C-alpha positions as CSV (number, residue, x, y, z in Angstrom):
1,X,57.2,62.5,-14.5
2,X,56.3,66.1,-14.4
3,X,52.8,67.0,-13.8
4,X,50.9,69.6,-15.6
5,X,50.5,73.0,-14.3
6,X,46.8,74.3,-13.8
7,X,47.5,76.9,-16.7
8,X,48.5,74.1,-19.1
9,X,44.7,72.3,-18.0
10,X,43.4,75.8,-18.7
11,X,44.6,76.3,-22.2
12,X,43.9,72.8,-23.5
13,X,40.4,73.2,-21.9
14,X,40.3,76.5,-24.0
15,X,41.6,74.9,-27.0
16,X,38.7,72.3,-26.7
17,X,36.1,74.6,-26.3
18,X,37.4,76.4,-29.6
19,X,37.3,73.4,-31.6
20,X,33.9,72.4,-30.8
21,X,32.7,75.9,-31.2
22,X,34.3,75.7,-34.8
23,X,32.8,72.2,-35.6
24,X,29.1,73.2,-34.3
25,X,29.4,76.4,-36.7
26,X,30.1,74.2,-39.7
27,X,27.5,72.0,-38.5
28,X,24.4,74.0,-37.7
29,X,23.8,75.1,-41.5
30,X,24.0,71.9,-42.6
31,X,21.5,70.8,-39.9
32,X,19.0,73.4,-40.9
33,X,19.3,72.8,-44.3
34,X,18.0,68.8,-43.5
35,X,15.3,70.4,-41.0
36,X,13.8,72.4,-44.2
37,X,14.1,69.6,-46.5
38,X,12.5,67.2,-44.4
39,X,9.3,69.9,-43.9
40,X,9.5,70.0,-47.7
41,X,8.9,66.7,-48.2
42,X,6.0,66.7,-46.0
43,X,4.4,69.7,-47.7
44,X,6.0,69.4,-51.0
45,X,3.8,70.6,-53.9
46,X,3.3,68.8,-57.2
47,X,5.2,71.3,-59.3
48,X,9.2,71.9,-58.6
49,X,11.2,73.2,-61.3
50,X,14.3,71.5,-62.1
51,X,16.7,71.9,-65.0
52,X,18.5,68.8,-65.7
53,X,17.4,66.1,-68.0
54,X,15.9,63.1,-65.8
55,X,18.8,60.7,-64.4
56,X,18.7,57.1,-65.0
57,X,15.9,55.5,-62.9
58,X,17.1,54.2,-59.6
59,X,15.8,51.1,-57.8
60,X,12.9,51.6,-56.2
61,X,12.1,50.6,-52.4
62,X,9.8,47.6,-51.7
63,X,6.3,48.3,-51.4
64,X,3.8,46.3,-49.3
65,X,0.7,44.9,-51.1
66,X,-2.1,47.2,-52.0
67,X,-4.3,44.8,-50.0
68,X,-2.1,44.8,-46.9
69,X,0.1,42.4,-45.3
70,X,3.6,41.4,-46.4
71,X,3.0,39.2,-49.5
72,X,0.2,39.2,-52.3
73,X,-2.9,37.0,-51.7
74,X,-3.3,33.8,-53.7
75,X,-0.1,33.3,-54.2
76,X,0.2,35.5,-57.1
77,X,3.6,37.4,-57.8
78,X,2.0,41.1,-58.0
79,X,-0.7,42.4,-55.8
80,X,-3.9,44.1,-57.4
81,X,-3.5,43.1,-60.9
82,X,-6.9,43.6,-62.6
83,X,-7.2,41.6,-65.8
84,X,-10.3,40.5,-67.6
85,X,-10.9,37.4,-69.6
86,X,-12.6,37.5,-73.0
87,X,-12.9,33.7,-73.7
88,X,-11.5,31.9,-76.3
89,X,-13.1,31.9,-79.8
90,X,-14.7,28.4,-80.7
91,X,-14.8,26.9,-83.9
92,X,-18.0,27.6,-86.2
93,X,-19.3,25.3,-88.9
94,X,-19.9,26.9,-92.0
95,X,-23.3,25.4,-92.5
96,X,-24.2,27.7,-89.3
97,X,-22.3,30.9,-90.0
98,X,-20.1,31.5,-93.0
99,X,-19.4,35.2,-92.0
100,X,-17.1,36.8,-89.6
101,X,-16.8,40.5,-88.6
102,X,-14.7,42.0,-86.3
103,X,-13.0,45.7,-85.5
104,X,-9.2,45.9,-86.1
105,X,-7.1,46.6,-83.0
106,X,-3.6,48.2,-82.8
107,X,-2.9,47.5,-79.2
108,X,0.0,46.3,-77.9
109,X,-0.2,46.6,-74.2
110,X,-1.1,42.8,-73.8
111,X,2.3,41.5,-75.3
112,X,4.9,44.4,-73.2
113,X,3.0,43.3,-69.9
114,X,3.4,39.3,-70.4
115,X,7.2,40.3,-71.3
116,X,7.7,41.6,-68.1
117,X,5.8,39.2,-66.2
118,X,8.2,36.6,-68.0
119,X,11.7,38.8,-67.9
120,X,10.8,38.9,-63.8
121,X,10.5,35.1,-63.7
122,X,6.9,34.6,-63.7
123,X,4.2,33.4,-66.4
124,X,1.6,36.0,-67.1
125,X,-2.2,35.3,-66.1
126,X,-3.8,33.7,-68.6
127,X,-6.7,36.6,-68.7
128,X,-3.7,39.1,-69.4
129,X,-2.9,37.4,-72.9
130,X,-4.8,38.8,-75.8
131,X,-3.5,37.0,-78.8
132,X,-4.1,40.0,-81.4
133,X,-1.9,42.3,-79.2
134,X,1.1,39.8,-79.5
135,X,0.8,39.5,-83.1
136,X,0.5,43.2,-83.7
137,X,3.3,43.9,-81.7
138,X,5.7,42.9,-84.4
139,X,6.1,44.7,-87.7
140,X,5.8,42.9,-91.4
141,X,6.9,43.5,-94.5
142,X,3.7,44.3,-96.0
143,X,3.3,46.1,-99.5
144,X,2.9,50.3,-98.6
145,X,-0.4,51.4,-100.6
146,X,0.5,53.5,-103.7
147,X,-3.3,54.7,-104.1
148,X,-5.7,53.2,-101.6
149,X,-5.6,53.7,-98.0
150,X,-4.5,50.1,-97.2
151,X,-3.0,47.2,-99.0
152,X,-4.5,43.9,-98.0
153,X,-2.4,40.6,-98.4
154,X,-3.8,37.4,-98.0
155,X,-1.6,33.9,-97.2
156,X,-3.4,30.5,-96.7
157,X,-1.6,27.5,-96.1
158,X,-1.5,24.5,-93.8
159,X,-1.3,25.0,-90.1
160,X,1.7,24.1,-88.6
161,X,0.1,23.5,-84.8
162,X,-3.2,22.1,-86.3
163,X,-4.5,18.7,-87.7
164,X,-5.3,17.0,-91.0
165,X,-6.8,19.4,-93.4
166,X,-6.6,22.3,-90.8
167,X,-4.7,25.5,-92.5
168,X,-4.0,29.0,-91.6
169,X,-5.1,32.3,-93.3
170,X,-3.2,35.3,-92.7
171,X,-4.6,38.7,-93.1
172,X,-2.0,41.7,-93.2
173,X,-3.2,45.1,-93.6
174,X,-1.1,47.8,-94.2
175,X,-2.0,51.5,-93.6
176,X,-0.8,54.4,-96.0
177,X,2.5,56.0,-94.5
178,X,2.9,59.9,-94.2
179,X,5.8,62.0,-95.3
180,X,7.2,64.2,-92.9
181,X,6.3,67.2,-94.7
182,X,2.6,66.0,-94.9
183,X,2.4,65.3,-91.0
184,X,-0.3,67.5,-89.4
185,X,0.6,69.6,-86.4
186,X,-0.4,68.0,-82.9
187,X,-2.1,69.7,-80.1
188,X,-1.6,67.2,-77.3
189,X,-3.2,67.1,-73.8
190,X,-0.8,65.1,-71.4
191,X,-2.8,63.8,-68.4
192,X,-0.9,62.8,-65.7
193,X,-1.2,60.3,-62.7
194,X,0.7,61.7,-59.8
195,X,-1.1,59.5,-57.1
196,X,1.0,57.7,-54.6
197,X,0.9,54.4,-56.3
198,X,3.0,56.0,-59.0
199,X,5.8,56.1,-56.8
200,X,6.3,52.2,-56.9
201,X,8.8,51.2,-58.9
202,X,9.3,54.6,-59.6
203,X,6.7,54.9,-62.4
204,X,6.4,58.3,-62.1
205,X,10.3,58.9,-63.1
206,X,9.5,56.6,-66.0
207,X,6.7,58.7,-66.9
208,X,9.0,62.0,-67.1
209,X,11.7,60.0,-69.3
210,X,9.0,58.9,-71.5
211,X,7.7,62.4,-72.2
212,X,11.0,63.8,-72.6
213,X,11.3,61.3,-75.6
214,X,8.0,62.4,-76.8
215,X,9.2,66.1,-77.0
216,X,12.2,65.7,-78.7
217,X,10.1,64.4,-81.5
218,X,7.5,67.5,-81.9
219,X,7.9,70.2,-84.0
220,X,7.7,74.1,-84.2
221,X,4.0,73.9,-84.9
222,X,3.1,71.5,-81.9
223,X,1.6,72.5,-78.8
224,X,1.3,70.6,-75.6
225,X,-0.5,71.1,-72.1
226,X,-0.5,69.3,-69.0
227,X,-3.1,68.1,-66.5
228,X,-1.6,66.1,-63.4
229,X,-4.4,64.3,-60.8
230,X,-4.0,62.5,-57.5
231,X,-7.1,62.9,-54.8
232,X,-8.1,65.9,-57.2
233,X,-7.0,67.1,-60.7
234,X,-5.6,70.2,-62.0
235,X,-4.1,71.8,-65.0
236,X,-0.5,72.0,-64.4
237,X,0.2,73.9,-67.6
238,X,-1.8,75.5,-70.2
239,X,-0.9,74.6,-74.1
240,X,2.7,75.9,-75.0
241,X,4.3,75.8,-78.0
242,X,7.9,74.0,-78.5
243,X,9.5,77.1,-78.1
244,X,8.6,76.8,-74.3
245,X,9.8,73.3,-74.3
246,X,12.3,74.1,-71.3
247,X,8.9,75.2,-69.4
248,X,7.2,72.1,-70.1
249,X,9.9,69.7,-69.0
250,X,10.8,71.6,-65.7
251,X,7.0,71.3,-64.8
252,X,6.9,67.6,-65.9
253,X,10.5,67.0,-64.1
254,X,9.2,68.5,-60.7
255,X,6.2,66.4,-60.4
256,X,5.8,64.4,-57.0
257,X,3.5,61.3,-56.1
258,X,1.4,61.6,-53.3
259,X,-2.5,60.9,-52.6
260,X,-5.2,58.8,-53.9
261,X,-6.1,58.5,-57.9
262,X,-9.2,60.5,-59.4
263,X,-8.5,59.4,-62.8
264,X,-12.3,60.6,-63.4
265,X,-11.6,64.0,-62.5
266,X,-8.2,64.2,-64.4
267,X,-9.6,63.1,-67.6
268,X,-12.6,65.5,-67.4
269,X,-10.3,68.4,-67.1
270,X,-7.9,67.1,-69.6
271,X,-10.6,67.0,-72.2
272,X,-12.0,70.5,-71.3
273,X,-8.5,71.8,-71.7
274,X,-8.0,70.2,-75.4
275,X,-11.2,71.2,-76.3
276,X,-10.6,74.8,-75.4
277,X,-7.5,74.5,-77.3
278,X,-8.9,72.3,-80.4
279,X,-7.4,73.1,-83.6
280,X,-9.4,72.4,-86.8
281,X,-7.0,70.1,-89.2
282,X,-4.5,69.1,-86.4
283,X,-4.3,66.2,-84.2
284,X,-6.0,66.9,-81.1
285,X,-5.2,63.9,-78.5
286,X,-5.3,63.3,-74.9
287,X,-2.6,61.1,-73.7
288,X,-3.3,59.4,-70.3
289,X,0.0,58.1,-68.5
290,X,-1.0,56.3,-65.5
291,X,-1.2,53.0,-63.8
292,X,-5.1,52.9,-64.0
293,X,-6.1,52.1,-60.5
294,X,-8.9,54.6,-60.2
295,X,-10.1,54.9,-56.6
296,X,-11.6,58.3,-56.3
297,X,-14.6,59.6,-58.2
298,X,-16.2,57.4,-60.9
299,X,-13.8,54.5,-61.2
300,X,-14.9,52.2,-63.9
301,X,-14.2,52.8,-67.7
302,X,-18.2,53.1,-68.6
303,X,-18.8,55.9,-65.9
304,X,-15.7,57.9,-67.1
305,X,-16.5,57.7,-70.5
306,X,-20.1,58.8,-70.2
307,X,-18.6,62.0,-69.1
308,X,-16.0,62.6,-72.0
309,X,-17.8,60.8,-75.0
310,X,-18.7,64.1,-76.4
311,X,-15.3,65.1,-77.0
312,X,-14.2,62.0,-78.3
313,X,-17.1,62.5,-81.0
314,X,-15.7,66.0,-81.7
315,X,-12.3,64.3,-82.9
316,X,-10.4,64.5,-79.6
317,X,-9.0,60.8,-79.4
318,X,-7.7,59.1,-76.3
319,X,-4.6,57.2,-76.2
320,X,-3.8,55.3,-72.7
321,X,-0.2,54.5,-71.6
322,X,0.2,52.1,-68.9
323,X,3.3,51.9,-66.4
324,X,4.0,49.4,-63.5
325,X,3.4,45.7,-62.4
326,X,1.3,45.5,-58.7
327,X,-1.5,47.7,-58.1
328,X,-2.1,48.2,-62.1
329,X,-5.5,48.4,-63.9
330,X,-5.3,46.9,-67.4
331,X,-9.0,46.6,-67.9
332,X,-9.7,50.4,-67.1
333,X,-6.6,51.7,-69.5
334,X,-8.1,49.2,-72.3
335,X,-11.6,50.0,-72.3
336,X,-10.8,53.8,-72.1
337,X,-8.7,53.4,-75.1
338,X,-11.0,51.3,-77.0
339,X,-14.0,53.7,-76.6
340,X,-12.1,56.8,-76.8
341,X,-10.8,56.1,-80.4
342,X,-7.2,55.7,-79.4
343,X,-4.9,52.9,-78.7
344,X,-3.3,51.6,-75.4
345,X,0.3,50.9,-74.9
346,X,2.2,49.8,-71.6
347,X,5.8,50.8,-71.0
348,X,7.9,48.8,-69.1
349,X,11.3,49.9,-70.1
350,X,12.9,53.1,-71.4
351,X,13.5,51.2,-74.6
352,X,9.7,50.3,-75.2
353,X,9.3,54.4,-74.3
354,X,11.7,55.0,-77.3
355,X,9.3,52.6,-79.4
356,X,6.1,54.3,-78.7
357,X,7.0,57.9,-78.5
358,X,9.9,58.0,-81.0
359,X,9.6,55.1,-83.8
360,X,5.7,54.6,-83.8
361,X,4.6,58.2,-82.8
362,X,2.9,59.6,-86.0
363,X,1.4,56.1,-86.2
364,X,0.0,56.6,-82.8
365,X,-1.3,60.2,-83.5
366,X,-2.4,60.8,-87.2
367,X,-5.2,58.7,-87.9
368,X,-5.7,57.9,-91.3
369,X,-8.9,55.6,-91.3
370,X,-11.9,55.6,-88.5
371,X,-14.3,52.6,-87.7
372,X,-12.4,50.4,-89.5
373,X,-14.0,46.9,-89.9
374,X,-13.2,43.7,-91.4
375,X,-15.9,41.2,-92.5
376,X,-14.7,37.5,-93.9
377,X,-16.7,35.1,-95.9
378,X,-16.0,31.9,-96.3
379,X,-17.0,29.4,-99.2
380,X,-18.9,26.8,-97.5
381,X,-17.9,24.5,-100.5
382,X,-14.2,24.7,-99.7
383,X,-14.4,25.3,-95.9
384,X,-16.1,23.3,-93.1
385,X,-15.2,25.1,-90.2
386,X,-13.3,28.1,-88.8
387,X,-12.5,30.3,-86.0
388,X,-10.8,33.7,-85.7
389,X,-7.7,33.6,-83.4
390,X,-7.8,36.4,-80.9
391,X,-9.9,39.9,-81.2
392,X,-12.4,38.1,-79.0
393,X,-13.3,41.8,-77.5
394,X,-13.4,43.2,-81.1
395,X,-16.0,40.9,-82.2
396,X,-18.9,42.3,-84.2
397,X,-22.4,41.4,-85.6
398,X,-22.4,40.7,-89.1
399,X,-25.3,43.2,-89.6
400,X,-23.1,45.7,-87.9
401,X,-20.5,45.8,-90.9
402,X,-22.0,48.5,-92.6
403,X,-23.9,50.2,-89.7
404,X,-22.3,53.6,-89.4
405,X,-23.2,54.0,-85.7
406,X,-21.5,51.0,-84.8
407,X,-18.0,52.2,-83.3
408,X,-14.9,50.3,-84.7
409,X,-11.2,50.6,-84.5
410,X,-8.8,53.7,-85.7
411,X,-5.5,53.2,-87.7
412,X,-2.9,55.7,-87.7
413,X,-0.3,56.5,-90.6
414,X,1.9,53.5,-91.4
415,X,-0.1,51.2,-88.9
416,X,-0.5,47.5,-89.8
417,X,-3.0,45.0,-88.6
418,X,-2.8,41.1,-88.8
419,X,-5.3,38.8,-88.2
420,X,-5.4,34.9,-88.5
421,X,-7.8,32.2,-88.9
422,X,-7.4,28.6,-88.6
423,X,-10.0,26.7,-90.8
424,X,-10.4,23.2,-92.1
425,X,-10.9,22.3,-95.6
426,X,-14.0,19.6,-96.7
427,X,-12.2,16.4,-97.8
428,X,-13.0,16.9,-101.4
429,X,-13.2,20.7,-101.4
430,X,-14.4,22.8,-104.9
431,X,-11.4,24.5,-106.4
432,X,-12.8,27.8,-106.2
433,X,-12.4,30.9,-104.0
434,X,-11.6,30.0,-100.3
435,X,-12.4,33.4,-98.6
436,X,-13.4,37.0,-99.6
437,X,-12.1,39.8,-97.2
438,X,-13.6,43.1,-97.1
439,X,-12.3,46.0,-95.3
440,X,-14.5,49.1,-94.4
441,X,-13.4,52.2,-93.4
442,X,-14.5,56.0,-92.7
443,X,-12.3,58.9,-94.1
444,X,-11.6,60.9,-90.9
445,X,-11.0,64.2,-92.8
446,X,-14.5,63.9,-94.8
447,X,-17.3,63.1,-93.0
448,X,-19.8,60.6,-94.5
449,X,-17.2,59.1,-96.9
450,X,-16.9,55.6,-96.6
451,X,-14.7,53.3,-98.4
452,X,-14.5,49.7,-98.7
453,X,-11.7,47.2,-100.3
454,X,-12.3,43.8,-101.3
455,X,-9.5,40.9,-101.9
456,X,-10.1,37.1,-102.3
457,X,-7.8,34.0,-101.5
458,X,-8.3,31.6,-104.4
459,X,-7.9,27.6,-103.7
460,X,-5.1,27.6,-106.3
461,X,-3.0,30.0,-104.0
462,X,-3.1,27.9,-101.2
463,X,0.3,26.6,-100.2
464,X,1.1,23.0,-99.9
465,X,3.4,23.2,-96.9
466,X,4.1,25.5,-94.3
467,X,7.5,25.4,-94.9
468,X,7.3,27.6,-98.0
469,X,5.2,30.1,-95.8
470,X,6.6,33.9,-96.2
471,X,8.4,35.1,-93.1
472,X,5.4,37.4,-92.4
473,X,3.2,34.4,-91.7
474,X,5.6,32.1,-89.5
475,X,6.2,35.1,-87.4
476,X,2.5,35.8,-86.7
477,X,2.0,32.3,-86.6
478,X,4.7,31.8,-83.7
479,X,3.5,34.7,-81.9
480,X,0.0,33.4,-81.9
481,X,0.9,30.1,-80.9
482,X,3.0,31.5,-78.1
483,X,0.0,33.6,-76.9
484,X,-2.4,30.7,-77.2
485,X,-0.1,28.2,-75.1
486,X,0.2,31.4,-72.4
487,X,-3.7,31.8,-72.2
488,X,-3.9,27.8,-72.1
489,X,-6.5,28.3,-74.9
490,X,-8.1,24.7,-75.4
491,X,-7.1,24.8,-79.3
492,X,-3.8,24.5,-78.0
493,X,-3.6,21.9,-75.6
494,X,-1.5,19.9,-77.7
495,X,0.7,22.8,-78.8
496,X,4.5,22.9,-77.4
497,X,6.7,26.1,-77.0
498,X,9.1,23.8,-78.6
499,X,7.0,24.1,-81.8
500,X,7.0,27.7,-81.5
501,X,10.9,27.7,-81.3
502,X,11.0,25.8,-84.5
503,X,9.1,28.0,-86.1
504,X,10.8,30.9,-85.1
505,X,14.3,29.4,-86.0
506,X,13.0,28.7,-89.4
507,X,12.8,32.3,-90.5
508,X,15.3,33.9,-92.5
509,X,18.4,35.3,-91.2
510,X,17.7,39.2,-91.8
511,X,14.4,38.3,-89.5
512,X,16.0,36.5,-86.9
513,X,18.3,39.5,-86.4
514,X,15.6,41.9,-85.6
515,X,15.9,42.7,-82.1
516,X,12.1,42.3,-81.2
517,X,12.3,38.6,-82.9
518,X,15.4,37.6,-81.0
519,X,13.4,39.0,-77.7
520,X,10.4,36.9,-78.7
521,X,12.9,33.5,-79.0
522,X,14.2,34.6,-75.5
523,X,10.7,35.0,-74.1
524,X,9.5,31.5,-75.6
525,X,12.8,30.1,-74.0
526,X,11.9,31.7,-70.7
527,X,8.3,30.3,-70.5
528,X,9.5,27.2,-71.3
529,X,11.6,27.3,-68.2
530,X,8.9,28.4,-66.2
531,X,6.3,26.1,-67.6
532,X,5.0,23.6,-65.2
533,X,2.1,21.0,-65.9
534,X,-0.6,23.1,-67.8
535,X,-4.2,23.0,-67.0
536,X,-6.2,23.7,-70.4
537,X,-9.5,25.3,-70.5
538,X,-12.2,22.9,-71.3
539,X,-14.8,25.7,-72.7
């Protein structure tokens, strides 16, 4: 075997040095880019322009509970969830009080929050369930009013979930629809939470996609301004028209979560910006997109509303859109929308974002009636006792029905409101009218103009069996009973999810084919599989 010469060794060493030099030259630029990127991540600003449409939201890493440790306390599935129980309406004897009054509600957040719990394999907390928001999530085939602001439809029949002589009364309210050519221009102010908690579950990415959907629905005469907040708030974009849509989207797509949550300052800046660009005759609306966990400045709904109520009284309404489970404040988001003359929705999927910002956009934005109240009077010679199913936090004193200073709910174009009463007939009832329903509302376009509509349910209109109920009533009754069971209502202590499924399966085929109804059946079956030994409230 020949030994290598010294010259051969030198040539091989030189070749190795050349190869290493080339590799180093290739690696150094990438290393410098990595260093710059790492530095940028530390000091990354809230706004970074990006031209592309948001990509599908990737799975987010697991986050430690907000309270510390590795698992949430009290064996709950999600940490730092803030809900508030409103109790359950009791039965009332008509000898004591035969009149019931409540403000309308078009919120749907409770249903979608509960849906997310169920799809994630957990029963929702009972205080998270608001019956009226389950019922009002669904669309019903109510008649469109031709002249009046609303149509009112009533149906009475034996309750499928109550005892002997117990009946259901379904009240269906349908608002006027607005043709495309009659839609008002919108001046929208987006107030976006970019605090650190918005990185959980990639909430901020869902917000971005929702805003893309929203902007796709806006027209040439609409304008959008943007305020962002974390530890402090700031105006990201002054109001721009849709000709500047790409500029708005670049600003939105560059947002990055960091810091704590100063909802107070964000909303104050949002309302100030909306007021500066207030347009008479247009839709002036602030839209808060957040998980609601305020932890800087004023952190309660009442304190925040004290600072912005003047703007709301001027006609700048507030819509709240919630995102995320774990470190989420339902109480704040619901109260802000309630007192801000707006509505509250919760987005758990991209499909729900499309439903809120696409399918229901006009109903969400264009108000056709303000301070809408319902008063129902039962005939004491026919009805012995009754209860309103849900609407616990919308209850009004009877004397406030015609009190114009008492705030109530707002209804948008094409919106529907459904309410259910359970009542018991006397053993030998007078065959006269059963209940009289009066709807009172204020015209948002004409100050001081108040309208009232009335409709009565006659005894002879009561149906003999629930089997012949309209699909509207069957769907509403099933949704209400499902919510009653989930919130462990005393009045559903003998109820069963099997009975709910039976009612849903009895719907006409065209109703069962609706995606939201098929989903409801799936949710009831999910709840049935998760349902353990229920302990019902004894209140």
